[in-house]
N, C-alpha and C positions, 0 to 999 in steps of 0.2 A: 834485566831480561837477557836470555841467551841471544846473542846477536844473530846467530844462524836462524833461529825460529822467527825472530822479528823480521829479518830480511826476507824470508820466505813469505811471511804474511803480507808484507808490503807489496811483494811481487804479485801475489794473487789479487790483492785489492785493486791493482791497476785495471783488472778486467771486470771489476764489480759492475760497472755501468752497462756491460754487454749482457748481463743476466736478466731474466724475467722473474720478478719477485712479486708475489701476491701478499695481501694483508695477512693471510694465514701463515705464509712462510716467514714474514717479518716477526710475527708474534712468537712462533716457535723458536726462531733464532735468538730473540731477545731473552726468552725464558732460559734457554740453554746457556747463554752468556752470563746471566746473573747467577745461575747455579754454579757455573765454573768459577766465577769471581769469588764466591763465598767458600768454595771448597779448598782450603789451604792447609788442612791437617790430614795426613795419611796414616797408614798403619805403622810406619817406621820412619826414621830420619830421611832415608833416601826417597821414600814415597812422598813424604811431606815436602821435600825439596822440589820434586817434580810437580806436585800440586800447586806450589807457590809460583813456579814458572808458568804453568798453564793459567793460573788466576791472573797474573800480571799481563799475560798475552791477551786474555779475554777482556781485561779492562781497557787495554789500548785499542782493541778492535771496537769496543763500545765508544771510545773517544773518537775514532775515525768515522763511525757511523753518524755522529751528531755534531762534531766540532766544525766540519766543513761541509758546504752544500754539495750534494751529488744527485744523481738521477733518482735514487730511491729514498731520498731524505724524507719526503712527506709520507711515504708508506711506513717507514720505521717510526716516524713521529706519531702517526695515528695508532700504530700498534702499542707504543709506550703509553699513550693516553688511555687505551683500552685496559692495559695492565693497571694503571693508577685507579681507574674507575672500578675495576673488578676488586681490587684490594682495599678499596675505600680509603685512599691516601691522597685525595685531592684537597684543594684549598677549602672547599665547602665542608668536606668531612672533618678536616682539622679544626675548623672554627665553629662547627655545629654545636648549638646549645639546644637540647631538647626542651620543648615547651612544657610547662606544668600540666599535669594530667590529674583530673579529679578522681579517676578510677584507680589511682595508686601507681606504683612502679610497674615497669615492664614485667618483672618477675611475678608481681601480684596479679597482673592481668592474664599471664599465661596460666597461673594456678587456677584463677577463676574460670578461664575458658575450659580447662580440663575438667573442672568440677561440673561446669554447666553441661558439657557433652557426655558426662558420665565416665567414670573409670572403666576401661574395657573389661577388667576382671569382674567388676560389679555387674556389668551388662551380662557377662557370661553366666554369672550365678543367678541373676534375675531371669534369664531366659527360660530356666527350668523350674521356677518357683512362682507362686501366685504373687500378684502385686500387693504390696502392703499399703495401708492408708497413708503412712508418712511419705512413702515413695510417690504416691499419686499426688499428694499435696505439694510436694517439692516440684514435681513435673508441671503441675498447674501454675505454680509461681514462675517457673522458668518460661513457660509458654506466654504467660501474661506479660512478662518483661519483654519478650520478643515482639509481642503485639504493640506494646507501648513504644518500643524503638521504631517500629514501622510507622506508627502514627506520627511520631515526632519527625521522621524523615519526610513524610508526605506533607506535613505542615510547613516545613522549612523550604521545600521546593515549590509550594503553591504560588508564591508571588511571582515566580518566573515561568509559570506554565505556558505563557504565550511565546516565550523564547525557546524553552527546551522542556519537553515532557519526558517522563521516564521511558515511554515506548520509543520515542525518537532517539533518546540516548542509547538504549540497548541496540537499536538498529545500526546506529553509527559505530558503536563499539564492535558489533559483529562484523561490519564492513572493514574496520581497521584490523581486526584479527585475521580476516581473510587475506589481507595484504601482508601481514606479519606472519609469513608461512613458517618461519623458524621459531616463532614464539619468543622473540628477543625483547619485546616490549617497546620497540621503535621500528620505524621504516625509513629507508633511505630515499634520496631524491630519484634514483634510478627506478625504484619500485613505484613511486608516485607517477612518474612519466609513463611507465609501462601500463599503469591502470587508467590512463587517459586523464590524469590530473583530477581524479575523483576518489572520494573515500566514502563508502556506503551509499553511493548514489548522490552525494552532495559535493559540489564543486570545491576543489582545494588546489588552486593553481600554483605555479612555481613562485610567483610573487608572495603569496600567502605563506609558502614554505620558508622563504627567506625571512619573512617577518616573524614566523613562529619560532625558529631555532634561536636558542639563547647563547650560542657560542659559535666558534668556527667549525664545529662538526657538521657533517653532511647527513644527519639523520634527526628525526624528531619523535617525540613520544605522543601518545594519545591525549595526554593532558594538555600538551602544548597546542595540539590541533584544536581542542575544545576552547582553549583560551583565545585562539585566533578567530574562531567562528563566533564566539559569544563573549566579546570583551566586556559587556555590561554585567555579566554574571560574576559574582565574587569568586576568588580562587578557592576559598574555604568551601563554598557550595559545590564547586566542580569536584573537589576532593571527596565530598560527601556522596555525590553521584557515583563516582568511581568505586567507593567503598560499599554502598548500600543499595544501589539501584538493582532491581531484579531479585533481591534476596527476600524471599517470602518466609514468614514465620512458620515453623513446623513444630508440632507437639513432640516432646521427647519420647513419649510412648509410641508415637507413629514411627519415629526413627528406629526404635527397638524392634517394632513389628516388622519393618522392612528388612532389618538385619536378620531376624529369625527366619523370615521367608527365604532370604537368599542362602542362609546356611543349609536349609533343607532342599536346596535346588542343586541339581547336578551340573557340573561345568558343561558348557556348550561344546559339542563335538564339531570339528571342522569350522571353527569360528573364523569368519572373514573380517579381518581388521581393515577399517577404512579411515584414512587420515582426515576426511572431511566431517567426521562425527562430531556433534556438538554436545552430546550427553551420553552417558553410559547407564545401562540398566544394572540392577544389582546382580543379575545372572552373568552379564558380561564382565562385571567387575570381579566376581568370584573366579571366573575363567582366567582372566589375565593375572590376578593375584596368585593363583595356584601355579601358573606357568612361571611367574617371577620367582616364587619361593623355591621351585625346583632348581632354578639356575643358581641362586645364591646359597643353596644348601641349608635353608632354615625358613623362618617365617618371613613375611613380606616387610618387616621392619628392619631386616638386615640390609646393609648397603651392598650395591653391586660394584665390583671392581673389574678392571679390564681383563685380568687373567681368567676370572669366572666367565666373562662374556666370550673370550676367545675359546675357552674349553667347550662352550656350547655352540661353536661354529657361527658366531655372530648372529644368533637368533635367540628369541625367548618364546618358548612354546610353539615353535615353528613359524613365528612371525619375525621378519627381518629387523634386526637392531644392530647395525654395522658399527665398526670401530669409529668411523667418522661421526656417526650419531652419538656414540658414547662421549667422544672428545668434545663435541659441541655442547652436550648437556653438562659435562664436567666443567667446561669453561664457564658456563653461566651459573650453575647451581652446586657444583661438586665441592666436597670437603675432603681434603687429603687424598685426592685421586679416586674417590668413590661417589656414587650417586644413589638416590633413593628410588623407591617405587613410584613416588609422585613425579620425580624427574623423568623417569621413563615414560609415564603417561603424558607429560608435557611434550616430549619429543614425538610421541606417536600421534597425539591428538592436539595439534596447536590451536584448534578452534574452541576447545572446552574452556569455559570460564574458570578463573582462578578459585572462585568461591566453591564451585562444584568439585574441583580437584581436592581442595581442603576437606570437603565433606567425605570424599572417597577414602582419604587417608585416615580421618578420624574414626570411621566406622570399622577399620580393620582390627583384628584381635591379636595382640602380641602374646607371646609365651614367655617374655622376659619378666624380670621382677621390677619393682619400683625404682631400683637404683639406676636402671637404664633410662627411665623417664627423666630422672633427675639429671643424668648426663646429657640427655637431649636438650633439656631446658637450659643447662649451663652453656652448651654449645650455641644455642640460639642467642642467649644474652651476650656471649662473647662476640658474635658476629655483628651485633649492633654498635659496638664500640669503634673508635677510630682505628683503622688498620686491622681488620679482623683476620682470622686465620683461614678463611676460605681461600685456598690457594688455587693457582692455575696449574693444570697438569703439564709436566715437562716431557716433551717428546723423547721417545726411546728410553725413558726412565720410569717404567711401570711402577706406580705407587708413589713416585716422588712428585712434590708440588712446589711451585714457586710461591712463597709466603712473604709477609712484610719484612721479616728479618733477613731475607735473602737478597733484598734490593738495597742494602745499606752499603755505602761507599766510604765510611769513616776511616777505614784503615789507609786508604789512599790519600786522604786529607792529612793524616798524621805523619806520613813518610815524606821526607824532604825531596826525594827524587821523583815522586809522583804527584806532589801537591799542586804544581803548576797545571798539569794535565787535568787533574780532578776539578780544580776551580774553573778552568776553561770549559770543561764538559758541563758542569752545573750551570754556568752562565749561559751556555748555548741552550740547554734544556729550559732554563727560565725564559729565554727569548722565544722558545717554541711553545710556551704556555704550560709547561710541566711544573707542578708545585715541588720544587727541589728540596725543601726541608724534610720531605718524606724519605729522601734518599741519603740522609746524613743525620747528624745530631741537630734537631730543630732548635735547641736552645743555644747552639754555638754557630749557627750558619751566618749570623751577622758579623762574625769575625773574619769571614772570607768573602762574603757577598753582602755588603751593607745595604744595598738597594736592590730589592727583588721586584721585577715587573709583575710576577704572578701574585705577589702579596698585596691584597686589596687595602690593608691598613697601612697607611703611609704617612710619613712626616716630610713635608716639603720645605726644606730649609732654604731661606733666601730665594724664593721663587720669583720675586720681583723687587727691584730697587727704585728708589725715588728719583724721578727725572729732575732736571734743573728747574729751579723756581725763579721766574722772572719777577722783577721789582713791581710791587703793587702798592698803590697809594692807600694809606690808612688814616683814619681820623686821629686828631691829636690826643683826644681823651679816650681812655679805655680801648686802645687798639687790640683787636683779636684777629689772629690769622687762623685759617682753616685748611686742612688737607683731607680730601675724600678718597678712600680706597674702595673702588667699586668692584665687588667680586662677581663671579658667575653663578652664585648660589641663589636660586629662586626662593622667594619667601614662603613657599608651600612645598618645598622639596624634601622635607623630612631629613635634613642633613644636620648632624651635630658637629660642631667645629670649635677649634681653639686657634685664634690668630695672635701672633706675637710680632710686635714692631720693635726693632732694635737699631740704634744709630746715634747720631749726635745732632745737636741744635746749637750752632754758634750764636744764634740770635738771642738766646737766653743763657749762653755759656754753660750748658748742662747736657747730660746724657739722656737719650731717649730709650726707654725700656718699658713698654706697656703691653699688656695682653688682655684679651677679651674672649669669652666663650659665648656660645649661643646655639639655638636649635630652630631651624626654619620649619616650624610645625604647621600642619594643616589646620584649618579652622581656628586659627589663633586670634583671640580677641585682643583688644588694645591693652588690657591689663592681665594678660595670660602669662604664667600664673601670677597671682597677686605679688607685686614687688619683685618680678623676675629680673628687672634691670639693676637691682640694688647691689648685688654681689658678683656680677659677671665680669666687671671691668676692674683691673688692678693696674696701677701706675707705680712701677718700682723706682722711677727716677722722675725728675721735674721737667724733663725736656718736652713732654707733650702730655696732654690729657686725652684719654681714649674713650670713645663711646660708639654706638652703632644705631643705624636706622634703616628703614626700607626705602629704596628709591621710588620715584614715581612710576617706573616701569616694572616694579616688583622684584628687586634684587637686594641682597644684603650689602650694605655699605658701612665700612669702618671709618669713623670720623676722628681726626686728630685736631686738637686746637691748642694754641699757645699764644702768649703775648707777641711773639715774633718767630718767624721761621726763616730768618735771614741765614743763608748758607746752611741749609738743612740737608742732611743725608741719612738714609735709613734703608733697611731691607725688611721684607715681610716674610714670615714663615707661617705654615699652616699645619695643624694636626687633625687628620681625618682618620680616626682609629676605632670608630664604633661600628661593629658589624650590623648591617641592615640600616644604619642611620649615618651615612656619609662615607663609609669605607669604599674606596674605589672611585670617589668623585674626582674628576679631572679639574682640579682647582686652577682658576685663572683670575687675573685682576688687572684693573687699570687705575692709574693715580691722577687725580685732578687737583690743581691749585686754584681754588676759588672760594668765595664766601657762601654763595647760595647752595642749597642742597640739590642733589641730582634728582 
């Protein structure tokens, strides 16, 4: 790096602590830094050389932000967490395994959903033609399926009506949305305190907030609130409430009639837009859709970009939609620096239910061909994968977005003169809870950082060693010695484990190398499953024979036995690598030299 540039940067960084920096400032600054880091190729050799200098300088500024503590460290760390969550590159995203679905793949469900709600072109043609018998029969089948879904939902929530009814749920959901003014899907502790520690008229104090949040973040979602209020209700049922509560079955013919009535209705003149609106009429929707279409220069399926918004003086149909509102919507929902009509509605009307918003968008009439629908479906599918392309808008770079490929630091790991700084940076980010394999080659990160704090799947090598064994009297005939390794794994904790014991046993003049696997399953019977203890223990040497049992206070105990343990020494290692069944378990153990079981 040019010494003059670096010296000037260090000089300015001395006054960094005197500045006032908000979360939005930190987010914008990090987006610009990552964009500069990846921009290493210019139009010619001279321009490329300059780009490389700026890229190296931006990388070292990034190192200074996270390698050493400073006044704004927590602010920038929170901003980096937000970037990781938005780009879907967290530990949970990386290890996510979608559950099997009886309804088919995600693509099949999208196709079925489109078919159920009718192709817009088909609707347009049917609007001016009499209904055919086959169309009516198909609509009746769809409506019957919707009624059956509704009955199934009501039957599943019936056992819990004393704890939570559908009306109470909708009331609580409306109260949460009222606090979530920006429609982020979560609320912070400051919002909760300002609301008097209540959500929808129901008490939710600061202690419940601390209990509800699942990490070190300072905000919670509506689902976490419900899980705290109603711990006896299964999580699957809470998800069902969120998905289907308040969704009433509507006949497709009625949807078509509503659309035809709206098409014959003139837009409302001097429409007064109110942010506390909880539902839109078809006439209001036609009015707003027409205003949006005039700004984007096409139908309402076109995306709105910042230049289009600025050309309309930061308004849509005379209703204020500022640059800050655009950036906020683009941050949450935008794709490649542009947002949709639905995103605009979300920003204008934060209290409208997501289901209603989807219905508004489904009923709009595109003028595009089927290929655009296919592209939309492809983009939806792409965003469900790890590290999707829904980028963050980069300030002062209209149309530019920060995507997954722009946060990669591989080049600095490969270069000798920057490898030390990059490894130090990744180590500090790992200590701050950032899943660093997302910022480099995930398959090679173990070469530089063999032990990651953020990686929940861990191998704990030699986490405990055998203490000194005191002399113990043994019977003359058939003497057997025992060692008990008591773990902190409860017998109903759903933890899958592999325990390896390695060492020496001079009492039998042999090596100790034994391993055993197990799963502390809930509701496990004595013989669960049949013969489950037959093949889980393996002794690779004759120094000890390994087995396991449950202690009297309900913990997994590894048992070693031999003819003699005179001058024995060994270490214990554990493999906890199954996501959802042991990954992240903080393994501990104690070793006892005695004959009786614990």
